[in-house]
C-alpha positions as CSV (number, residue, x, y, z in Angstrom):
1,M,-5.5,18.5,-125.8
2,R,-4.3,20.3,-128.7
3,D,-4.2,23.9,-127.8
4,L,-6.7,26.5,-130.0
5,Y,-4.2,26.9,-133.1
6,R,-4.1,23.1,-133.6
7,C,-8.1,22.5,-133.6
8,L,-8.6,25.5,-135.8
9,D,-5.9,24.2,-138.3
10,E,-8.3,21.5,-138.8
11,Y,-11.5,23.0,-139.6
12,S,-12.8,24.2,-143.2
13,P,-12.8,27.7,-144.4
14,Q,-16.3,27.9,-144.4
15,L,-16.0,26.5,-140.6
16,L,-13.2,29.5,-140.0
17,Q,-15.4,31.8,-141.9
18,G,-18.4,31.0,-139.5
19,I,-16.5,31.1,-136.0
20,A,-14.8,34.3,-136.9
21,S,-18.2,35.9,-137.6
22,A,-19.1,34.7,-134.5
23,W,-15.9,36.5,-132.6
24,G,-16.0,40.1,-134.6
25,V,-12.6,38.6,-136.0
26,S,-11.6,39.6,-140.0
27,L,-9.8,37.0,-141.7
28,P,-7.3,38.3,-144.3
29,Q,-7.2,37.2,-147.7
30,A,-4.1,34.9,-147.3
31,K,-2.9,31.3,-147.2
32,P,-4.4,29.0,-144.5
33,L,-2.1,28.8,-141.6
34,E,-2.2,32.8,-141.7
35,V,-5.7,33.0,-141.3
36,V,-5.6,30.2,-138.7
37,K,-2.7,32.6,-136.7
38,R,-5.3,35.5,-137.1
39,L,-8.2,33.9,-136.0
40,A,-6.9,32.0,-132.7
41,Q,-5.2,35.5,-132.0
42,G,-8.2,37.6,-132.5
43,M,-10.4,34.7,-130.1
44,L,-7.7,35.2,-127.6
45,S,-8.4,38.6,-126.8
46,P,-11.6,39.3,-124.2
47,Q,-12.8,41.7,-126.5
48,A,-14.0,39.1,-128.7
49,A,-14.6,36.4,-126.1
50,Q,-16.8,39.1,-124.9
51,R,-18.2,39.8,-128.5
52,A,-19.0,36.3,-129.2
53,L,-20.5,35.6,-125.4
54,E,-23.0,38.1,-126.3
55,T,-24.3,35.7,-129.5
56,L,-24.7,32.6,-127.5
57,S,-28.4,31.7,-126.1
58,P,-28.9,31.9,-122.0
59,E,-28.8,28.0,-122.5
60,A,-25.5,27.6,-124.3
61,R,-24.3,30.2,-121.7
62,R,-25.3,28.3,-118.6
63,A,-23.8,24.9,-120.5
64,L,-20.2,26.9,-121.2
65,A,-20.2,28.0,-117.6
66,E,-21.2,24.2,-116.5
67,I,-18.3,23.0,-118.8
68,L,-15.7,25.4,-117.5
69,S,-16.8,24.5,-113.8
70,E,-16.5,20.6,-114.6
71,G,-12.4,21.0,-116.1
72,S,-13.3,21.8,-119.5
73,V,-12.5,18.2,-120.6
74,L,-15.8,16.1,-120.8
75,P,-16.4,12.8,-122.4
76,G,-18.3,13.3,-126.0
77,H,-21.3,10.9,-125.2
78,R,-22.0,13.0,-121.6
79,L,-22.4,16.0,-123.5
80,A,-24.5,14.6,-126.4
81,L,-26.8,13.5,-123.3
82,R,-27.2,16.6,-122.0
83,Y,-27.1,19.0,-125.0
84,G,-28.1,16.9,-128.1
85,S,-25.5,15.8,-130.8
86,I,-23.8,17.6,-133.4
87,R,-24.7,17.0,-137.1
88,R,-21.4,16.3,-139.2
89,L,-21.8,18.3,-141.9
90,G,-19.6,18.6,-145.2
91,P,-18.0,21.8,-146.3
92,A,-20.9,22.4,-148.7
93,R,-23.7,22.1,-146.2
94,L,-21.4,24.4,-144.0
95,E,-21.9,27.2,-146.8
96,R,-25.2,26.5,-147.2
97,E,-27.1,25.7,-143.7
98,Q,-24.3,28.0,-141.7
99,P,-25.2,26.3,-138.0
100,W,-23.6,28.9,-136.4
101,L,-26.3,31.1,-137.1
102,Q,-29.0,28.8,-137.1
103,P,-27.9,25.5,-134.5
104,E,-30.3,22.4,-133.8
105,N,-29.0,22.1,-130.1
106,T,-27.0,23.6,-127.7
107,L,-24.4,21.6,-128.1
108,E,-24.2,22.5,-131.8
109,E,-24.5,26.2,-131.1
110,L,-21.1,25.6,-129.2
111,F,-19.2,23.9,-131.4
112,Y,-20.1,25.8,-134.3
113,K,-19.4,28.8,-132.6
114,G,-15.4,27.6,-131.6
115,F,-16.2,27.4,-127.8
116,L,-16.2,23.8,-127.8
117,Y,-13.4,21.8,-129.8
118,R,-13.2,17.3,-130.8
119,A,-10.4,15.1,-129.8
120,Y,-9.7,11.5,-129.3
121,G,-8.4,10.6,-125.9
122,S,-8.4,9.9,-122.6
123,L,-10.4,10.8,-119.3
124,G,-10.1,8.8,-116.2
125,E,-11.1,5.6,-117.2
126,Y,-12.8,6.7,-120.1
127,Y,-10.9,6.5,-123.9
128,G,-13.2,8.3,-126.7
129,E,-14.5,10.9,-128.3
130,L,-14.2,14.1,-126.1
131,F,-15.8,17.4,-126.1
132,F,-13.1,20.4,-124.7
133,I,-12.2,24.1,-124.4
134,P,-8.5,24.2,-125.3
135,A,-6.7,25.2,-122.0
136,E,-5.5,29.1,-123.0
137,L,-9.2,30.0,-125.0
138,A,-11.0,28.5,-121.0
139,E,-8.7,30.9,-119.1
140,I,-10.3,33.6,-121.2
141,L,-13.6,32.8,-120.9
142,R,-13.7,31.6,-117.5
143,P,-13.6,35.2,-115.7
144,L,-16.5,35.8,-118.0
145,V,-18.9,33.7,-118.2
146,G,-18.2,32.1,-114.1
147,T,-18.7,29.0,-112.7
148,V,-21.6,27.2,-111.9
149,A,-22.4,24.7,-109.4
150,P,-24.9,21.7,-109.2
151,E,-28.4,22.8,-107.9
152,F,-30.1,20.1,-106.1
153,P,-33.6,21.2,-105.0
154,R,-34.7,21.7,-101.4
155,A,-37.6,20.2,-99.0
156,E,-40.4,22.6,-99.2
157,E,-40.7,21.5,-95.3
158,A,-39.3,18.9,-93.0
159,P,-39.9,14.8,-93.1
160,A,-42.4,13.1,-91.1
161,R,-40.0,10.7,-90.0
162,I,-36.9,10.8,-90.1
163,L,-34.2,8.1,-90.0
164,S,-30.2,8.4,-88.3
165,A,-28.1,5.3,-89.0
166,G,-25.3,7.5,-86.5
167,R,-22.9,4.7,-85.6
168,A,-25.0,1.6,-85.8
169,L,-23.0,0.6,-88.2
170,I,-19.7,0.9,-86.5
171,E,-21.6,-0.4,-83.3
172,D,-22.8,-4.2,-85.2
173,L,-19.7,-4.5,-86.6
174,F,-17.9,-4.6,-82.9
175,L,-20.6,-6.8,-81.4
176,L,-19.5,-9.6,-84.6
177,L,-16.2,-9.1,-83.5
178,V,-16.7,-9.9,-79.9
179,R,-19.6,-12.9,-80.3
180,L,-17.2,-14.3,-82.7
181,R,-13.8,-14.1,-80.1
182,Q,-16.6,-15.2,-77.3
183,G,-18.3,-18.3,-79.6
184,R,-17.3,-21.0,-81.6
185,V,-18.6,-20.0,-85.1
186,P,-18.0,-22.7,-87.7
187,V,-17.1,-21.5,-91.5
188,R,-19.5,-23.0,-93.3
189,E,-20.3,-22.4,-96.8
190,R,-23.9,-21.5,-98.5
191,V,-24.8,-19.9,-95.2
192,S,-25.8,-16.6,-95.8
193,P,-25.1,-13.8,-93.5
194,S,-28.3,-13.3,-92.3
195,V,-29.0,-16.6,-91.1
196,L,-25.6,-16.4,-89.4
197,I,-26.2,-13.5,-87.6
198,L,-29.4,-13.7,-86.5
199,E,-29.7,-17.6,-85.8
200,E,-26.5,-19.1,-85.1
201,M,-24.7,-16.6,-83.2
202,G,-28.4,-15.2,-81.6
203,L,-27.4,-11.3,-82.4
204,G,-30.8,-10.4,-83.4
205,A,-31.5,-8.1,-80.1
206,R,-28.5,-6.9,-79.4
207,L,-28.3,-5.2,-82.8
208,W,-28.3,-1.6,-83.5
209,G,-29.2,-1.0,-86.9
210,E,-32.1,-3.0,-89.0
211,D,-31.7,-6.6,-89.4
212,V,-32.6,-6.7,-92.9
213,P,-30.6,-9.1,-95.3
214,E,-29.0,-6.7,-97.3
215,R,-27.8,-5.3,-94.0
216,L,-26.7,-8.0,-92.4
217,E,-24.9,-9.3,-95.7
218,L,-23.0,-5.7,-96.0
219,L,-21.6,-5.9,-92.3
220,W,-20.0,-9.3,-92.8
221,G,-18.8,-8.0,-96.4
222,L,-17.1,-5.5,-94.6
223,L,-15.3,-8.1,-91.9
224,Q,-13.8,-9.7,-94.5
225,R,-12.8,-7.2,-96.7
226,L,-11.2,-5.2,-93.7
227,R,-9.8,-8.8,-92.8
228,L,-10.9,-8.3,-89.6
229,I,-12.1,-11.9,-89.4
230,E,-9.6,-15.3,-90.3
231,E,-10.3,-18.7,-90.0
232,Q,-8.5,-20.3,-87.6
233,R,-9.2,-24.6,-87.3
234,G,-13.1,-24.2,-89.6
235,I,-13.9,-21.6,-86.9
236,W,-14.1,-17.9,-87.4
237,Q,-12.2,-16.0,-85.3
238,P,-11.0,-12.1,-84.9
239,S,-8.2,-11.5,-86.5
240,Q,-4.7,-9.4,-85.3
241,R,-6.1,-6.6,-87.8
242,A,-9.2,-6.4,-85.7
243,K,-7.5,-5.4,-82.4
244,E,-5.6,-3.0,-84.7
245,W,-9.1,-1.5,-86.0
246,L,-10.4,-1.1,-82.5
247,T,-8.1,0.8,-81.6
248,L,-8.7,3.8,-84.2
249,T,-10.6,6.8,-83.5
250,D,-14.3,6.3,-84.6
251,A,-13.5,8.9,-87.6
252,E,-10.1,7.2,-88.4
253,R,-12.8,3.5,-88.0
254,L,-15.3,5.2,-90.4
255,R,-13.2,6.2,-92.9
256,T,-11.7,2.6,-93.5
257,V,-15.4,1.4,-93.3
258,F,-16.6,3.6,-95.7
259,M,-13.1,3.5,-98.1
260,A,-13.7,-0.6,-98.1
261,W,-17.3,-0.2,-99.0
262,R,-16.5,2.4,-101.7
263,D,-13.9,0.6,-103.2
264,D,-15.1,-2.6,-103.0
265,P,-14.9,-3.8,-106.4
266,H,-16.8,-7.4,-106.0
267,R,-19.7,-5.4,-104.1
268,D,-22.3,-5.3,-107.0
269,E,-25.9,-2.9,-105.9
270,L,-27.0,-3.6,-109.2
271,S,-28.0,-7.0,-108.5
272,A,-30.3,-6.3,-105.7
273,L,-32.5,-4.2,-107.5
274,A,-35.8,-6.3,-107.9
275,D,-37.1,-5.0,-111.3
276,I,-34.1,-5.4,-113.6
277,R,-31.8,-8.2,-114.2
278,Y,-28.3,-7.9,-116.5
279,D,-26.2,-10.2,-118.5
280,K,-22.8,-9.7,-116.2
281,A,-20.8,-11.9,-119.1
282,S,-22.0,-9.1,-121.6
283,W,-21.5,-6.0,-119.4
284,P,-18.3,-6.0,-117.2
285,A,-20.3,-3.8,-114.7
286,K,-17.6,-1.7,-112.7
287,P,-19.4,-1.3,-109.4
288,A,-16.9,0.5,-107.3
289,L,-16.6,3.2,-110.0
290,A,-20.5,3.6,-110.1
291,R,-20.3,5.1,-106.2
292,R,-17.4,6.9,-106.5
293,N,-19.1,8.9,-109.4
294,L,-22.3,9.0,-107.4
295,L,-20.3,10.2,-104.9
296,E,-18.4,12.9,-106.3
297,L,-21.5,15.0,-106.8
298,L,-23.0,13.2,-103.5
299,A,-19.8,15.6,-101.9
300,K,-21.3,18.5,-103.9
301,C,-24.9,18.8,-101.3
302,P,-24.7,21.1,-98.8
303,A,-24.7,19.9,-95.3
304,G,-27.3,19.0,-92.9
305,E,-30.3,20.6,-95.7
306,W,-33.2,18.0,-96.4
307,L,-33.4,17.7,-99.8
308,S,-35.4,16.7,-102.4
309,L,-34.1,13.0,-103.6
310,E,-35.7,12.7,-107.0
311,G,-34.5,16.4,-107.1
312,F,-30.7,14.9,-106.4
313,V,-31.5,12.1,-109.1
314,Q,-32.4,15.0,-111.8
315,V,-29.3,16.4,-111.3
316,L,-27.5,13.1,-111.3
317,R,-29.4,12.6,-114.5
318,H,-28.1,16.2,-115.8
319,Y,-24.6,16.1,-114.9
320,L,-23.5,12.5,-114.6
321,P,-25.8,10.5,-116.9
322,D,-23.0,7.8,-117.6
323,Y,-22.1,7.4,-114.2
324,L,-22.8,3.5,-114.1
325,R,-22.3,3.1,-117.9
326,P,-19.2,5.5,-118.4
327,D,-18.6,4.5,-121.7
328,G,-22.4,5.6,-122.5
329,D,-23.3,2.5,-124.4
330,F,-26.7,2.2,-123.2
331,A,-27.2,-0.9,-125.6
332,G,-29.4,-4.1,-124.4
333,V,-27.5,-5.2,-121.4
334,V,-30.2,-4.7,-119.2
335,Y,-33.4,-6.4,-119.1
336,D,-37.0,-5.8,-117.4
337,A,-37.3,-8.2,-114.6
338,K,-41.1,-8.7,-115.7
339,T,-41.1,-9.2,-118.8
340,G,-37.0,-9.2,-120.0
341,E,-37.9,-6.6,-122.9
342,P,-34.3,-5.0,-123.0
343,L,-34.2,-1.5,-121.4
344,R,-31.9,0.2,-124.3
345,G,-31.0,3.7,-125.2
346,L,-31.5,7.0,-122.2
347,A,-35.1,6.1,-121.6
348,S,-33.9,2.9,-119.9
349,W,-32.0,5.8,-117.2
350,E,-34.9,5.6,-114.8
351,K,-35.1,2.0,-114.0
352,V,-31.5,1.7,-114.3
353,E,-29.6,4.3,-113.2
354,G,-32.4,6.4,-111.2
355,A,-33.2,3.0,-109.4
356,L,-29.7,2.7,-108.3
357,A,-29.3,5.9,-106.9
358,R,-32.3,5.6,-105.0
359,Y,-31.4,2.5,-103.7
360,L,-27.5,3.5,-102.7
361,L,-29.1,6.8,-101.0
362,A,-31.9,4.8,-99.0
363,Q,-29.8,1.9,-98.2
364,P,-25.6,1.5,-97.5
365,L,-24.8,5.7,-98.0
366,Y,-27.7,5.9,-95.1
367,W,-26.4,2.5,-92.6
368,L,-23.4,4.2,-93.4
369,G,-24.6,7.3,-91.9
370,I,-23.4,9.4,-94.5
371,V,-27.1,10.5,-95.4
372,D,-30.3,10.3,-93.0
373,I,-32.8,9.9,-94.9
374,G,-37.2,11.1,-94.5
375,Y,-40.1,9.9,-95.6
376,E,-43.5,11.7,-95.9
377,R,-46.5,10.5,-93.4
378,G,-47.4,7.2,-94.1
379,A,-44.8,6.7,-97.0
380,A,-43.2,3.8,-97.5
381,R,-39.9,4.8,-99.2
382,P,-37.9,8.0,-98.2
383,S,-38.6,11.5,-100.0
384,V,-35.7,13.2,-98.7
385,F,-32.0,12.7,-97.4
386,R,-29.5,15.0,-95.9
387,L,-26.0,15.1,-96.2
388,T,-24.4,14.1,-92.2
389,M,-21.5,16.6,-91.4
390,E,-19.5,13.3,-91.0
391,G,-20.6,12.0,-94.3
392,R,-19.7,15.7,-95.9
393,R,-16.2,15.0,-94.3
394,L,-15.7,11.5,-95.6
395,L,-16.8,12.5,-98.9
396,T,-14.4,15.7,-99.3
397,G,-11.2,14.4,-96.7
398,E,-11.7,17.0,-94.8
399,R,-10.0,15.8,-91.0
400,L,-10.6,17.8,-88.1
401,E,-7.5,19.0,-85.9
402,G,-7.1,17.0,-82.6
403,E,-8.3,13.6,-84.0
404,K,-6.4,11.7,-81.7
405,A,-9.0,9.8,-79.4
406,P,-8.8,11.1,-75.5
407,P,-8.4,8.9,-72.9
408,P,-11.8,7.2,-71.7
409,Q,-13.3,7.8,-68.6
410,A,-15.3,4.6,-67.5
411,T,-17.5,5.0,-64.2
412,L,-17.5,2.1,-61.6
413,R,-19.7,2.1,-59.2
414,E,-20.4,0.1,-56.2
415,D,-23.4,-2.4,-57.5
416,F,-20.4,-3.5,-59.6
417,T,-21.9,-1.9,-62.8
418,V,-19.7,-0.2,-65.4
419,S,-20.5,2.9,-67.5
420,I,-18.3,3.6,-70.7
421,P,-18.9,6.4,-73.1
422,L,-19.5,5.2,-76.5
423,E,-17.2,7.4,-78.9
424,N,-13.8,6.3,-78.8
425,T,-14.0,3.4,-76.5
426,L,-14.0,0.2,-78.8
427,Y,-11.0,-1.2,-77.6
428,E,-11.9,-1.0,-74.5
429,R,-15.4,-1.9,-74.5
430,Y,-13.9,-5.1,-76.4
431,Q,-11.6,-5.5,-73.3
432,L,-15.1,-4.9,-71.0
433,E,-17.0,-7.9,-72.3
434,R,-14.2,-10.0,-71.5
435,F,-15.1,-10.3,-68.0
436,A,-18.1,-8.1,-68.2
437,E,-22.2,-8.7,-68.9
438,W,-23.5,-6.1,-71.3
439,Q,-26.6,-4.5,-70.1
440,A,-27.6,-1.8,-71.9
441,Q,-26.2,1.3,-73.9
442,D,-27.2,4.7,-75.6
443,G,-24.9,7.6,-74.5
444,E,-23.1,4.8,-72.6
445,A,-22.5,1.4,-72.3
446,I,-23.8,-0.2,-69.4
447,Y,-22.5,-3.3,-68.4
448,R,-22.0,-5.4,-64.6
449,I,-18.9,-7.6,-63.3
450,T,-20.2,-11.0,-62.0
451,A,-18.8,-13.6,-59.9
452,E,-20.6,-16.0,-63.3
453,S,-18.7,-12.9,-65.7
454,I,-15.3,-13.5,-63.9
455,W,-15.1,-17.2,-63.7
456,R,-15.3,-17.5,-67.5
457,S,-12.9,-14.3,-67.9
458,Q,-10.4,-16.8,-65.8
459,N,-11.2,-20.1,-67.5
460,A,-10.0,-18.1,-70.7
461,G,-6.6,-16.9,-69.0
462,I,-7.6,-13.7,-67.7
463,K,-6.1,-13.1,-64.2
464,V,-8.2,-10.9,-61.6
465,E,-5.4,-8.4,-61.6
466,Q,-5.2,-8.1,-64.8
467,I,-8.7,-7.0,-64.5
468,L,-8.2,-4.6,-62.0
469,N,-5.6,-3.0,-63.7
470,F,-7.4,-2.4,-66.4
471,L,-10.4,-1.0,-64.6
472,R,-7.9,1.3,-62.8
473,R,-6.9,2.9,-65.8
474,I,-10.6,2.8,-67.6
475,S,-12.0,4.5,-64.8
476,Q,-8.3,6.9,-64.0
477,G,-8.1,4.8,-60.6
478,Q,-11.7,5.2,-59.4
479,V,-12.8,1.5,-58.8
480,P,-14.2,1.1,-55.2
481,P,-12.6,-1.0,-52.4
482,V,-15.9,-3.4,-51.8
483,V,-15.3,-3.9,-55.7
484,V,-11.6,-4.5,-54.9
485,R,-12.2,-6.9,-52.5
486,A,-14.7,-9.1,-53.9
487,L,-12.7,-9.6,-57.5
488,R,-9.9,-10.7,-55.4
489,A,-12.4,-13.2,-53.4
490,W,-13.6,-14.4,-56.6
491,G,-10.5,-15.0,-58.1
492,G,-9.4,-17.2,-54.8
493,R,-12.3,-19.9,-55.4
494,F,-10.2,-20.7,-59.0
495,G,-8.2,-23.3,-59.9
496,R,-8.9,-25.6,-57.0
497,V,-10.6,-27.8,-59.7
498,F,-9.8,-28.6,-62.9
499,V,-12.2,-30.0,-65.4
500,R,-10.4,-30.2,-69.3
501,R,-11.5,-32.2,-72.3
502,V,-8.7,-34.8,-73.0
503,L,-8.7,-38.5,-74.7
504,L,-7.6,-41.5,-73.3
505,L,-5.2,-44.3,-74.5
506,Q,-5.5,-47.6,-73.6
507,T,-3.5,-50.7,-75.1
508,D,-4.2,-54.1,-74.7
509,D,-1.0,-55.4,-72.3
510,E,1.2,-53.6,-69.8
511,Q,4.2,-54.2,-72.2
512,T,2.4,-52.2,-75.4
513,M,2.4,-49.3,-72.9
514,K,5.7,-49.4,-71.8
515,Q,7.3,-49.8,-75.5
516,I,5.6,-46.6,-76.4
517,R,7.1,-44.6,-73.3
518,R,9.9,-45.4,-73.9
519,Q,10.1,-43.6,-77.2
520,A,12.0,-40.2,-76.9
521,Q,9.5,-38.6,-79.1
522,I,6.2,-39.9,-78.1
523,R,6.7,-39.3,-74.2
524,P,6.4,-35.6,-74.4
525,L,3.0,-36.6,-76.1
526,L,1.2,-38.5,-73.2
527,G,-0.2,-36.8,-70.1
528,E,-1.0,-38.7,-66.6
529,A,-0.7,-41.9,-66.6
530,I,-3.8,-43.7,-65.4
531,S,-3.5,-47.1,-64.7
532,P,-0.4,-49.6,-66.3
533,T,-2.4,-49.9,-69.7
534,A,-4.1,-46.2,-69.6
535,C,-2.9,-42.4,-69.9
536,L,-4.8,-39.5,-71.1
537,V,-3.7,-37.1,-73.9
538,E,-4.6,-33.7,-75.0
539,E,-6.5,-33.0,-77.9
540,E,-3.9,-31.1,-79.4
541,N,-1.4,-34.1,-79.4
542,L,-3.5,-36.2,-80.9
543,E,-2.6,-36.1,-85.0
544,K,1.5,-35.9,-84.0
545,L,0.4,-38.7,-81.4
546,T,-1.4,-41.2,-84.2
547,E,1.5,-40.4,-87.0
548,R,4.4,-41.5,-84.6
549,L,2.5,-44.7,-83.6
550,K,2.0,-46.0,-86.7
551,S,5.6,-45.4,-87.6
552,L,6.3,-47.7,-84.4
553,G,3.8,-50.1,-86.5
554,I,1.1,-49.5,-84.1
555,W,-1.7,-48.5,-86.1
556,P,-4.2,-47.1,-82.7
557,H,-8.2,-48.1,-82.9
558,I,-9.3,-44.0,-83.0
559,R,-12.8,-43.9,-81.6
560,L,-14.2,-40.5,-80.4
C-alpha cells in the first residue's frame, strides 16, 4: 500500500484543506508538494492524531478500532456494507458541502477526515478496491485507539437439551474401515452413501453418530478425500494409507479429518440448503474459501461458553458479510427455491449467507466435534452453541505438549473378554476386530474372543501365536493362562480339512490333456489332477490360462 505522502499527493487542495482542519494542521501558501509534506508531517505527530480522534463520532472511532484490529487493509465493499458508501465529490462540491464536517455515514467520516484511503490491489484471493490506513499512520493511531475484538452475545441460560458429538465421527470412520476390510463391498455407481452404509453394509445399529444422509455422505467423502479406501478388483478395501492414519494420535487424526473437510473444494454445503438454488455455471462458488472465512471468525469465540447462534450470525454479517461472496457481488445468481425469484443485494444475506452459517454450525461443525449445540425445550432447531476445547485447538492451530499417544493398556479376562480404552487405540482395536467379536463400547470398547472368531481369523491367514503376541503387547503381558490354552487348542483344530473355491478344467480326451500339460507356460497354472481328462485350476489363474490355451489354438468353453 502507498505511504501517507503519496496518498495525500493525489488529493485536491479542497480535500487537503478539509483534512488539515480535522487534524489541526496549518497549511502554508506554497507549492502543492510542500503543502503535502507539511500536512503529512503534521498528521504523523501523536498530538495531531489525538486532536483528530476527538473530532470523530463514537461510531467512527469504533469503526477505526475495528479496521486497525483487522490489519488496517480491507476490501472496499466489505467496509461499504458495514458502514455505508462514500460519495464521489468533485472539487466544487467538496468546497461547497465540506463532507468532513457533515459526513453522511461512518465510512465517509473516516475517509474525508483522512483516516482511510483508497487503492486497487490484491488481498488474499480478492482483487479490487481496497480501503487502508497507511502503515506509518496506523502505527501512530493504534496505541491511541486500541483494538477491539468481536463481541459474541452470550446465552442467557444453559440450553434444555445439549448435543455433543465428541469422537463419534472418528469412531464411525473407523467402523467403516473395519467393515470394508471384513466384507466384500462392491464399487457401484449411483449408490448413495446412505444406502451403502445402512443397507448394504448394515451398520446402522453400531454407528455412534446420527445416520442422517448428509452425515453419511460426509463420512464416505472423508474416506475418499483422505485416501483411506481404494478399489481393488471392483471391491472397496482400506488402503495402506488407512493403516498409517489409524496409528496417529487422536489429536493428529482429528486434525487430518478437520483439514480434509475444511479445504475440500468439491464439497458444496450451499447445495444442501432447501430454500435456495443457484446457477453453478454463472457463479462458480468457492465453498472451501467460505468455510475458511467463517472459521476465522469462529476461532475468536471463547471456548466452553454458550453463545447465541443468531448472535454469531449477526456478528458474522458485520465483520465478514462477504464470507461466501468475497468479491462483494450480490447479483442475482441465487434464487428462492419456491418462487424462483432472484435473491439480490444485501437483502438476500439472511436467506443465503445467514442460512449457510446456521447450517455449518448445526451440522458439519457439530459432527466434527468443533462445536456442541443446544436447544430450547421443545425446539426443533438449535439456538445456542459452544466452541469445544478440541475445536479451539483445531481452529487456532494450538498443539499440546506430549501429544504422543501413551502405550495402550487393555484388560484381558478369563471369560475371554477384552476391554480397551477408546482414546488413542484405533490401531489396536483395528487389529482386535480381526479375531474378536465387538460387544459394546462407551468409555472403553469391549470385545469377546470365541472359537468362531478365531476360526475366521485363521481363514484370513492370522496364526494363533500372532494373536497371543498381540494380546501380550496390549495387555502388558497379562494374558490369563486359560486364554492361552484355549487359543492353542482352537488353533489345533484348524487346517486338517481344506475348503476352497477352484475351477475344473476338463478335456474331451486324454490326448488333449497331455498336450496341455506338456506346455511349460501352462503347467504351473494347473492344479491337482482329478482324472486323466480333468484337473483343478485356481480362480486367480483363469485369465492367464485362457490366454495361453488360445495361443495353442485351443479355445476353451467357459461356464462359471
